[in-house]
mmCIF file of the N, C-alpha and C atoms, coordinates in Angstrom:
data_MODEL
# 
_entry.id   MODEL 
# 
loop_
_atom_site.group_PDB 
_atom_site.id 
_atom_site.type_symbol 
_atom_site.label_atom_id 
_atom_site.label_alt_id 
_atom_site.label_comp_id 
_atom_site.label_asym_id 
_atom_site.label_entity_id 
_atom_site.label_seq_id 
_atom_site.pdbx_PDB_ins_code 
_atom_site.Cartn_x 
_atom_site.Cartn_y 
_atom_site.Cartn_z 
_atom_site.occupancy 
_atom_site.B_iso_or_equiv 
_atom_site.pdbx_formal_charge 
_atom_site.auth_seq_id 
_atom_site.auth_comp_id 
_atom_site.auth_asym_id 
_atom_site.auth_atom_id 
_atom_site.pdbx_PDB_model_num 
ATOM 1   N N  . MET A 1 1  ? -39.144 21.583 -81.067 1.00 0.00 ? 1  MET A N  1 
ATOM 2   C CA . MET A 1 1  ? -37.855 22.040 -81.548 1.00 0.00 ? 1  MET A CA 1 
ATOM 3   C C  . MET A 1 1  ? -36.759 21.489 -80.645 1.00 0.00 ? 1  MET A C  1 
ATOM 4   N N  . PHE A 1 2  ? -35.684 21.044 -81.250 1.00 0.00 ? 2  PHE A N  1 
ATOM 5   C CA . PHE A 1 2  ? -34.560 20.504 -80.505 1.00 0.00 ? 2  PHE A CA 1 
ATOM 6   C C  . PHE A 1 2  ? -33.487 21.564 -80.344 1.00 0.00 ? 2  PHE A C  1 
ATOM 7   N N  . GLU A 1 3  ? -32.862 21.548 -79.194 1.00 0.00 ? 3  GLU A N  1 
ATOM 8   C CA . GLU A 1 3  ? -31.710 22.402 -78.968 1.00 0.00 ? 3  GLU A CA 1 
ATOM 9   C C  . GLU A 1 3  ? -30.512 21.508 -78.740 1.00 0.00 ? 3  GLU A C  1 
ATOM 10  N N  . HIS A 1 4  ? -29.387 21.919 -79.223 1.00 0.00 ? 4  HIS A N  1 
ATOM 11  C CA . HIS A 1 4  ? -28.164 21.141 -79.053 1.00 0.00 ? 4  HIS A CA 1 
ATOM 12  C C  . HIS A 1 4  ? -27.417 21.658 -77.842 1.00 0.00 ? 4  HIS A C  1 
ATOM 13  N N  . LEU A 1 5  ? -26.811 20.758 -77.131 1.00 0.00 ? 5  LEU A N  1 
ATOM 14  C CA . LEU A 1 5  ? -26.020 21.117 -75.967 1.00 0.00 ? 5  LEU A CA 1 
ATOM 15  C C  . LEU A 1 5  ? -24.646 20.490 -76.126 1.00 0.00 ? 5  LEU A C  1 
ATOM 16  N N  . ILE A 1 6  ? -23.637 21.295 -76.070 1.00 0.00 ? 6  ILE A N  1 
ATOM 17  C CA . ILE A 1 6  ? -22.277 20.792 -76.165 1.00 0.00 ? 6  ILE A CA 1 
ATOM 18  C C  . ILE A 1 6  ? -21.634 20.976 -74.795 1.00 0.00 ? 6  ILE A C  1 
ATOM 19  N N  . VAL A 1 7  ? -21.169 19.872 -74.233 1.00 0.00 ? 7  VAL A N  1 
ATOM 20  C CA . VAL A 1 7  ? -20.522 19.902 -72.926 1.00 0.00 ? 7  VAL A CA 1 
ATOM 21  C C  . VAL A 1 7  ? -19.180 19.193 -73.042 1.00 0.00 ? 7  VAL A C  1 
ATOM 22  N N  . PRO A 1 8  ? -18.238 19.496 -72.151 1.00 0.00 ? 8  PRO A N  1 
ATOM 23  C CA . PRO A 1 8  ? -16.952 18.801 -72.199 1.00 0.00 ? 8  PRO A CA 1 
ATOM 24  C C  . PRO A 1 8  ? -17.136 17.296 -72.001 1.00 0.00 ? 8  PRO A C  1 
ATOM 25  N N  . ALA A 1 9  ? -16.291 16.523 -72.624 1.00 0.00 ? 9  ALA A N  1 
ATOM 26  C CA . ALA A 1 9  ? -16.332 15.076 -72.466 1.00 0.00 ? 9  ALA A CA 1 
ATOM 27  C C  . ALA A 1 9  ? -16.027 14.714 -71.020 1.00 0.00 ? 9  ALA A C  1 
ATOM 28  N N  . SER A 1 10 ? -16.699 13.692 -70.532 1.00 0.00 ? 10 SER A N  1 
ATOM 29  C CA . SER A 1 10 ? -16.453 13.220 -69.170 1.00 0.00 ? 10 SER A CA 1 
ATOM 30  C C  . SER A 1 10 ? -16.748 11.727 -69.116 1.00 0.00 ? 10 SER A C  1 
ATOM 31  N N  . PRO A 1 11 ? -16.169 11.028 -68.129 1.00 0.00 ? 11 PRO A N  1 
ATOM 32  C CA . PRO A 1 11 ? -16.433 9.595  -67.998 1.00 0.00 ? 11 PRO A CA 1 
ATOM 33  C C  . PRO A 1 11 ? -17.914 9.336  -67.731 1.00 0.00 ? 11 PRO A C  1 
ATOM 34  N N  . ILE A 1 12 ? -18.336 8.104  -68.005 1.00 0.00 ? 12 ILE A N  1 
ATOM 35  C CA . ILE A 1 12 ? -19.716 7.715  -67.732 1.00 0.00 ? 12 ILE A CA 1 
ATOM 36  C C  . ILE A 1 12 ? -19.989 7.890  -66.247 1.00 0.00 ? 12 ILE A C  1 
ATOM 37  N N  . ASP A 1 13 ? -21.020 8.628  -65.955 1.00 0.00 ? 13 ASP A N  1 
ATOM 38  C CA . ASP A 1 13 ? -21.472 8.861  -64.593 1.00 0.00 ? 13 ASP A CA 1 
ATOM 39  C C  . ASP A 1 13 ? -22.990 8.919  -64.658 1.00 0.00 ? 13 ASP A C  1 
ATOM 40  N N  . ASN A 1 14 ? -23.662 8.379  -63.664 1.00 0.00 ? 14 ASN A N  1 
ATOM 41  C CA . ASN A 1 14 ? -25.120 8.303  -63.709 1.00 0.00 ? 14 ASN A CA 1 
ATOM 42  C C  . ASN A 1 14 ? -25.803 9.625  -64.030 1.00 0.00 ? 14 ASN A C  1 
ATOM 43  N N  . HIS A 1 15 ? -25.260 10.722 -63.561 1.00 0.00 ? 15 HIS A N  1 
ATOM 44  C CA . HIS A 1 15 ? -25.954 11.995 -63.724 1.00 0.00 ? 15 HIS A CA 1 
ATOM 45  C C  . HIS A 1 15 ? -25.354 12.894 -64.801 1.00 0.00 ? 15 HIS A C  1 
ATOM 46  N N  . SER A 1 16 ? -24.404 12.366 -65.562 1.00 0.00 ? 16 SER A N  1 
ATOM 47  C CA . SER A 1 16 ? -23.839 13.176 -66.637 1.00 0.00 ? 16 SER A CA 1 
ATOM 48  C C  . SER A 1 16 ? -24.653 12.967 -67.917 1.00 0.00 ? 16 SER A C  1 
ATOM 49  N N  . PRO A 1 17 ? -24.676 13.978 -68.776 1.00 0.00 ? 17 PRO A N  1 
ATOM 50  C CA . PRO A 1 17 ? -25.428 13.857 -70.029 1.00 0.00 ? 17 PRO A CA 1 
ATOM 51  C C  . PRO A 1 17 ? -24.908 12.696 -70.867 1.00 0.00 ? 17 PRO A C  1 
ATOM 52  N N  . ILE A 1 18 ? -25.827 12.003 -71.515 1.00 0.00 ? 18 ILE A N  1 
ATOM 53  C CA . ILE A 1 18 ? -25.459 10.871 -72.362 1.00 0.00 ? 18 ILE A CA 1 
ATOM 54  C C  . ILE A 1 18 ? -25.423 11.349 -73.817 1.00 0.00 ? 18 ILE A C  1 
ATOM 55  N N  . PRO A 1 19 ? -24.379 10.982 -74.558 1.00 0.00 ? 19 PRO A N  1 
ATOM 56  C CA . PRO A 1 19 ? -24.351 11.347 -75.976 1.00 0.00 ? 19 PRO A CA 1 
ATOM 57  C C  . PRO A 1 19 ? -25.549 10.738 -76.709 1.00 0.00 ? 19 PRO A C  1 
ATOM 58  N N  . LEU A 1 20 ? -26.098 11.476 -77.628 1.00 0.00 ? 20 LEU A N  1 
ATOM 59  C CA . LEU A 1 20 ? -27.291 11.033 -78.342 1.00 0.00 ? 20 LEU A CA 1 
ATOM 60  C C  . LEU A 1 20 ? -27.097 9.662  -78.975 1.00 0.00 ? 20 LEU A C  1 
ATOM 61  N N  . TYR A 1 21 ? -25.947 9.422  -79.568 1.00 0.00 ? 21 TYR A N  1 
ATOM 62  C CA . TYR A 1 21 ? -25.719 8.147  -80.256 1.00 0.00 ? 21 TYR A CA 1 
ATOM 63  C C  . TYR A 1 21 ? -25.725 6.965  -79.288 1.00 0.00 ? 21 TYR A C  1 
ATOM 64  N N  . MET A 1 22 ? -25.505 7.201  -77.990 1.00 0.00 ? 22 MET A N  1 
ATOM 65  C CA . MET A 1 22 ? -25.562 6.108  -77.012 1.00 0.00 ? 22 MET A CA 1 
ATOM 66  C C  . MET A 1 22 ? -26.977 5.900  -76.479 1.00 0.00 ? 22 MET A C  1 
ATOM 67  N N  . ALA A 1 23 ? -27.823 6.896  -76.649 1.00 0.00 ? 23 ALA A N  1 
ATOM 68  C CA . ALA A 1 23 ? -29.205 6.787  -76.175 1.00 0.00 ? 23 ALA A CA 1 
ATOM 69  C C  . ALA A 1 23 ? -30.139 6.228  -77.250 1.00 0.00 ? 23 ALA A C  1 
ATOM 70  N N  . LEU A 1 24 ? -29.830 6.498  -78.504 1.00 0.00 ? 24 LEU A N  1 
ATOM 71  C CA . LEU A 1 24 ? -30.713 6.083  -79.594 1.00 0.00 ? 24 LEU A CA 1 
ATOM 72  C C  . LEU A 1 24 ? -30.978 4.583  -79.593 1.00 0.00 ? 24 LEU A C  1 
ATOM 73  N N  . GLY A 1 25 ? -32.252 4.223  -79.705 1.00 0.00 ? 25 GLY A N  1 
ATOM 74  C CA . GLY A 1 25 ? -32.637 2.822  -79.804 1.00 0.00 ? 25 GLY A CA 1 
ATOM 75  C C  . GLY A 1 25 ? -32.701 2.091  -78.477 1.00 0.00 ? 25 GLY A C  1 
ATOM 76  N N  . ASN A 1 26 ? -32.385 2.769  -77.380 1.00 0.00 ? 26 ASN A N  1 
ATOM 77  C CA . ASN A 1 26 ? -32.414 2.140  -76.065 1.00 0.00 ? 26 ASN A CA 1 
ATOM 78  C C  . ASN A 1 26 ? -33.658 2.583  -75.294 1.00 0.00 ? 26 ASN A C  1 
ATOM 79  N N  . GLN A 1 27 ? -34.038 1.761  -74.344 1.00 0.00 ? 27 GLN A N  1 
ATOM 80  C CA . GLN A 1 27 ? -35.245 1.999  -73.566 1.00 0.00 ? 27 GLN A CA 1 
ATOM 81  C C  . GLN A 1 27 ? -34.978 2.974  -72.414 1.00 0.00 ? 27 GLN A C  1 
ATOM 82  N N  . LEU A 1 28 ? -35.969 3.805  -72.123 1.00 0.00 ? 28 LEU A N  1 
ATOM 83  C CA . LEU A 1 28 ? -35.889 4.683  -70.965 1.00 0.00 ? 28 LEU A CA 1 
ATOM 84  C C  . LEU A 1 28 ? -36.264 3.905  -69.713 1.00 0.00 ? 28 LEU A C  1 
ATOM 85  N N  . LYS A 1 29 ? -35.639 4.223  -68.586 1.00 0.00 ? 29 LYS A N  1 
ATOM 86  C CA . LYS A 1 29 ? -35.967 3.582  -67.315 1.00 0.00 ? 29 LYS A CA 1 
ATOM 87  C C  . LYS A 1 29 ? -37.239 4.165  -66.703 1.00 0.00 ? 29 LYS A C  1 
ATOM 88  N N  . LYS A 1 30 ? -37.525 5.423  -67.043 1.00 0.00 ? 30 LYS A N  1 
ATOM 89  C CA . LYS A 1 30 ? -38.662 6.119  -66.448 1.00 0.00 ? 30 LYS A CA 1 
ATOM 90  C C  . LYS A 1 30 ? -39.138 7.192  -67.416 1.00 0.00 ? 30 LYS A C  1 
ATOM 91  N N  . ASP A 1 31 ? -40.292 7.759  -67.126 1.00 0.00 ? 31 ASP A N  1 
ATOM 92  C CA . ASP A 1 31 ? -40.784 8.869  -67.936 1.00 0.00 ? 31 ASP A CA 1 
ATOM 93  C C  . ASP A 1 31 ? -39.830 10.052 -67.779 1.00 0.00 ? 31 ASP A C  1 
ATOM 94  N N  . VAL A 1 32 ? -39.580 10.712 -68.883 1.00 0.00 ? 32 VAL A N  1 
ATOM 95  C CA . VAL A 1 32 ? -38.681 11.859 -68.884 1.00 0.00 ? 32 VAL A CA 1 
ATOM 96  C C  . VAL A 1 32 ? -39.459 13.067 -69.386 1.00 0.00 ? 32 VAL A C  1 
ATOM 97  N N  . PRO A 1 33 ? -39.514 14.125 -68.594 1.00 0.00 ? 33 PRO A N  1 
ATOM 98  C CA . PRO A 1 33 ? -40.238 15.320 -69.036 1.00 0.00 ? 33 PRO A CA 1 
ATOM 99  C C  . PRO A 1 33 ? -39.631 15.904 -70.318 1.00 0.00 ? 33 PRO A C  1 
ATOM 100 N N  . ALA A 1 34 ? -40.494 16.421 -71.162 1.00 0.00 ? 34 ALA A N  1 
ATOM 101 C CA . ALA A 1 34 ? -40.038 17.063 -72.397 1.00 0.00 ? 34 ALA A CA 1 
ATOM 102 C C  . ALA A 1 34 ? -39.048 18.167 -72.066 1.00 0.00 ? 34 ALA A C  1 
ATOM 103 N N  . GLY A 1 35 ? -38.002 18.243 -72.848 1.00 0.00 ? 35 GLY A N  1 
ATOM 104 C CA . GLY A 1 35 ? -36.995 19.282 -72.666 1.00 0.00 ? 35 GLY A CA 1 
ATOM 105 C C  . GLY A 1 35 ? -35.889 18.915 -71.689 1.00 0.00 ? 35 GLY A C  1 
ATOM 106 N N  . SER A 1 36 ? -35.987 17.740 -71.064 1.00 0.00 ? 36 SER A N  1 
ATOM 107 C CA . SER A 1 36 ? -34.953 17.315 -70.118 1.00 0.00 ? 36 SER A CA 1 
ATOM 108 C C  . SER A 1 36 ? -33.686 16.913 -70.854 1.00 0.00 ? 36 SER A C  1 
ATOM 109 N N  . ILE A 1 37 ? -32.567 17.070 -70.193 1.00 0.00 ? 37 ILE A N  1 
ATOM 110 C CA . ILE A 1 37 ? -31.301 16.575 -70.710 1.00 0.00 ? 37 ILE A CA 1 
ATOM 111 C C  . ILE A 1 37 ? -31.211 15.116 -70.309 1.00 0.00 ? 37 ILE A C  1 
ATOM 112 N N  . LEU A 1 38 ? -31.024 14.234 -71.286 1.00 0.00 ? 38 LEU A N  1 
ATOM 113 C CA . LEU A 1 38 ? -30.918 12.807 -70.980 1.00 0.00 ? 38 LEU A CA 1 
ATOM 114 C C  . LEU A 1 38 ? -29.584 12.517 -70.313 1.00 0.00 ? 38 LEU A C  1 
ATOM 115 N N  . THR A 1 39 ? -29.643 11.716 -69.242 1.00 0.00 ? 39 THR A N  1 
ATOM 116 C CA . THR A 1 39 ? -28.443 11.309 -68.526 1.00 0.00 ? 39 THR A CA 1 
ATOM 117 C C  . THR A 1 39 ? -28.361 9.787  -68.524 1.00 0.00 ? 39 THR A C  1 
ATOM 118 N N  . TYR A 1 40 ? -27.188 9.269  -68.200 1.00 0.00 ? 40 TYR A N  1 
ATOM 119 C CA . TYR A 1 40 ? -26.978 7.815  -68.225 1.00 0.00 ? 40 TYR A CA 1 
ATOM 120 C C  . TYR A 1 40 ? -27.977 7.072  -67.351 1.00 0.00 ? 40 TYR A C  1 
ATOM 121 N N  . ASP A 1 41 ? -28.355 7.645  -66.204 1.00 0.00 ? 41 ASP A N  1 
ATOM 122 C CA . ASP A 1 41 ? -29.261 6.943  -65.293 1.00 0.00 ? 41 ASP A CA 1 
ATOM 123 C C  . ASP A 1 41 ? -30.697 6.885  -65.808 1.00 0.00 ? 41 ASP A C  1 
ATOM 124 N N  . MET A 1 42 ? -31.004 7.555  -66.896 1.00 0.00 ? 42 MET A N  1 
ATOM 125 C CA . MET A 1 42 ? -32.350 7.520  -67.476 1.00 0.00 ? 42 MET A CA 1 
ATOM 126 C C  . MET A 1 42 ? -32.496 6.419  -68.528 1.00 0.00 ? 42 MET A C  1 
ATOM 127 N N  . ILE A 1 43 ? -31.386 5.852  -68.968 1.00 0.00 ? 43 ILE A N  1 
ATOM 128 C CA . ILE A 1 43 ? -31.376 4.895  -70.072 1.00 0.00 ? 43 ILE A CA 1 
ATOM 129 C C  . ILE A 1 43 ? -31.044 3.495  -69.556 1.00 0.00 ? 43 ILE A C  1 
ATOM 130 N N  . VAL A 1 44 ? -31.759 2.499  -70.048 1.00 0.00 ? 44 VAL A N  1 
ATOM 131 C CA . VAL A 1 44 ? -31.431 1.109  -69.731 1.00 0.00 ? 44 VAL A CA 1 
ATOM 132 C C  . VAL A 1 44 ? -30.208 0.734  -70.561 1.00 0.00 ? 44 VAL A C  1 
ATOM 133 N N  . GLU A 1 45 ? -29.140 0.348  -69.873 1.00 0.00 ? 45 GLU A N  1 
ATOM 134 C CA . GLU A 1 45 ? -27.921 -0.026 -70.586 1.00 0.00 ? 45 GLU A CA 1 
ATOM 135 C C  . GLU A 1 45 ? -28.151 -1.335 -71.337 1.00 0.00 ? 45 GLU A C  1 
ATOM 136 N N  . PRO A 1 46 ? -27.879 -1.359 -72.628 1.00 0.00 ? 46 PRO A N  1 
ATOM 137 C CA . PRO A 1 46 ? -28.067 -2.593 -73.388 1.00 0.00 ? 46 PRO A CA 1 
ATOM 138 C C  . PRO A 1 46 ? -27.104 -3.676 -72.904 1.00 0.00 ? 46 PRO A C  1 
ATOM 139 N N  . SER A 1 47 ? -27.569 -4.914 -72.921 1.00 0.00 ? 47 SER A N  1 
ATOM 140 C CA . SER A 1 47 ? -26.755 -6.010 -72.388 1.00 0.00 ? 47 SER A CA 1 
ATOM 141 C C  . SER A 1 47 ? -25.595 -6.387 -73.307 1.00 0.00 ? 47 SER A C  1 
ATOM 142 N N  . CYS A 1 48 ? -25.756 -6.223 -74.590 1.00 0.00 ? 48 CYS A N  1 
ATOM 143 C CA . CYS A 1 48 ? -24.699 -6.621 -75.540 1.00 0.00 ? 48 CYS A CA 1 
ATOM 144 C C  . CYS A 1 48 ? -24.470 -5.509 -76.550 1.00 0.00 ? 48 CYS A C  1 
ATOM 145 N N  . SER A 1 49 ? -23.840 -4.445 -76.116 1.00 0.00 ? 49 SER A N  1 
ATOM 146 C CA . SER A 1 49 ? -23.596 -3.328 -77.021 1.00 0.00 ? 49 SER A CA 1 
ATOM 147 C C  . SER A 1 49 ? -22.101 -3.081 -77.127 1.00 0.00 ? 49 SER A C  1 
ATOM 148 N N  . ARG A 1 50 ? -21.578 -3.251 -78.315 1.00 0.00 ? 50 ARG A N  1 
ATOM 149 C CA . ARG A 1 50 ? -20.154 -2.989 -78.548 1.00 0.00 ? 50 ARG A CA 1 
ATOM 150 C C  . ARG A 1 50 ? -19.838 -1.517 -78.293 1.00 0.00 ? 50 ARG A C  1 
ATOM 151 N N  . LEU A 1 51 ? -20.759 -0.628 -78.643 1.00 0.00 ? 51 LEU A N  1 
ATOM 152 C CA . LEU A 1 51 ? -20.556 0.808  -78.429 1.00 0.00 ? 51 LEU A CA 1 
ATOM 153 C C  . LEU A 1 51 ? -20.392 1.118  -76.943 1.00 0.00 ? 51 LEU A C  1 
ATOM 154 N N  . TRP A 1 52 ? -21.273 0.579  -76.110 1.00 0.00 ? 52 TRP A N  1 
ATOM 155 C CA . TRP A 1 52 ? -21.191 0.837  -74.666 1.00 0.00 ? 52 TRP A CA 1 
ATOM 156 C C  . TRP A 1 52 ? -19.922 0.213  -74.088 1.00 0.00 ? 52 TRP A C  1 
ATOM 157 N N  . GLU A 1 53 ? -19.555 -0.952 -74.579 1.00 0.00 ? 53 GLU A N  1 
ATOM 158 C CA . GLU A 1 53 ? -18.340 -1.615 -74.116 1.00 0.00 ? 53 GLU A CA 1 
ATOM 159 C C  . GLU A 1 53 ? -17.113 -0.777 -74.466 1.00 0.00 ? 53 GLU A C  1 
ATOM 160 N N  . LEU A 1 54 ? -17.055 -0.281 -75.697 1.00 0.00 ? 54 LEU A N  1 
ATOM 161 C CA . LEU A 1 54 ? -15.926 0.559  -76.111 1.00 0.00 ? 54 LEU A CA 1 
ATOM 162 C C  . LEU A 1 54 ? -15.862 1.847  -75.308 1.00 0.00 ? 54 LEU A C  1 
ATOM 163 N N  . ARG A 1 55 ? -17.010 2.413  -74.998 1.00 0.00 ? 55 ARG A N  1 
ATOM 164 C CA . ARG A 1 55 ? -17.022 3.654  -74.217 1.00 0.00 ? 55 ARG A CA 1 
ATOM 165 C C  . ARG A 1 55 ? -16.451 3.425  -72.816 1.00 0.00 ? 55 ARG A C  1 
ATOM 166 N N  . LYS A 1 56 ? -16.790 2.293  -72.205 1.00 0.00 ? 56 LYS A N  1 
ATOM 167 C CA . LYS A 1 56 ? -16.240 1.977  -70.878 1.00 0.00 ? 56 LYS A CA 1 
ATOM 168 C C  . LYS A 1 56 ? -14.732 1.771  -70.962 1.00 0.00 ? 56 LYS A C  1 
ATOM 169 N N  . GLN A 1 57 ? -14.263 1.112  -72.026 1.00 0.00 ? 57 GLN A N  1 
ATOM 170 C CA . GLN A 1 57 ? -12.822 0.921  -72.216 1.00 0.00 ? 57 GLN A CA 1 
ATOM 171 C C  . GLN A 1 57 ? -12.133 2.266  -72.402 1.00 0.00 ? 57 GLN A C  1 
ATOM 172 N N  . GLN A 1 58 ? -12.755 3.163  -73.123 1.00 0.00 ? 58 GLN A N  1 
ATOM 173 C CA . GLN A 1 58 ? -12.204 4.498  -73.339 1.00 0.00 ? 58 GLN A CA 1 
ATOM 174 C C  . GLN A 1 58 ? -12.049 5.220  -71.995 1.00 0.00 ? 58 GLN A C  1 
ATOM 175 N N  . ASP A 1 59 ? -13.086 5.133  -71.160 1.00 0.00 ? 59 ASP A N  1 
ATOM 176 C CA . ASP A 1 59 ? -13.005 5.798  -69.854 1.00 0.00 ? 59 ASP A CA 1 
ATOM 177 C C  . ASP A 1 59 ? -11.869 5.237  -69.011 1.00 0.00 ? 59 ASP A C  1 
ATOM 178 N N  . GLN A 1 60 ? -11.658 3.919  -69.058 1.00 0.00 ? 60 GLN A N  1 
ATOM 179 C CA . GLN A 1 60 ? -10.582 3.303  -68.309 1.00 0.00 ? 60 GLN A CA 1 
ATOM 180 C C  . GLN A 1 60 ? -9.215  3.723  -68.839 1.00 0.00 ? 60 GLN A C  1 
ATOM 181 N N  . THR A 1 61 ? -9.101  3.807  -70.151 1.00 0.00 ? 61 THR A N  1 
ATOM 182 C CA . THR A 1 61 ? -7.836  4.161  -70.780 1.00 0.00 ? 61 THR A CA 1 
ATOM 183 C C  . THR A 1 61 ? -7.433  5.598  -70.479 1.00 0.00 ? 61 THR A C  1 
ATOM 184 N N  . PHE A 1 62 ? -8.390  6.507  -70.487 1.00 0.00 ? 62 PHE A N  1 
ATOM 185 C CA . PHE A 1 62 ? -8.077  7.932  -70.369 1.00 0.00 ? 62 PHE A CA 1 
ATOM 186 C C  . PHE A 1 62 ? -8.416  8.524  -69.010 1.00 0.00 ? 62 PHE A C  1 
ATOM 187 N N  . LYS A 1 63 ? -8.752  7.676  -68.023 1.00 0.00 ? 63 LYS A N  1 
ATOM 188 C CA . LYS A 1 63 ? -9.125  8.254  -66.731 1.00 0.00 ? 63 LYS A CA 1 
ATOM 189 C C  . LYS A 1 63 ? -7.923  8.939  -66.093 1.00 0.00 ? 63 LYS A C  1 
ATOM 190 N N  . LYS A 1 64 ? -8.248  9.965  -65.372 1.00 0.00 ? 64 LYS A N  1 
ATOM 191 C CA . LYS A 1 64 ? -7.195  10.803 -64.765 1.00 0.00 ? 64 LYS A CA 1 
ATOM 192 C C  . LYS A 1 64 ? -6.752  10.255 -63.437 1.00 0.00 ? 64 LYS A C  1 
# 
């Protein structure tokens, strides 16, 4: 069974939760125990992803 977790938006950080749509279809860097919250440091960043590129631009545009 899946549980949903809603957290405030935050810039990309290795230990912050990764949105599901950014994790889908990407490779894990290591084994992840069942029930863990996926974070950016658990996912191999795709080399040519427009979505990941746009997300980084968004963080730069709206950083505090």
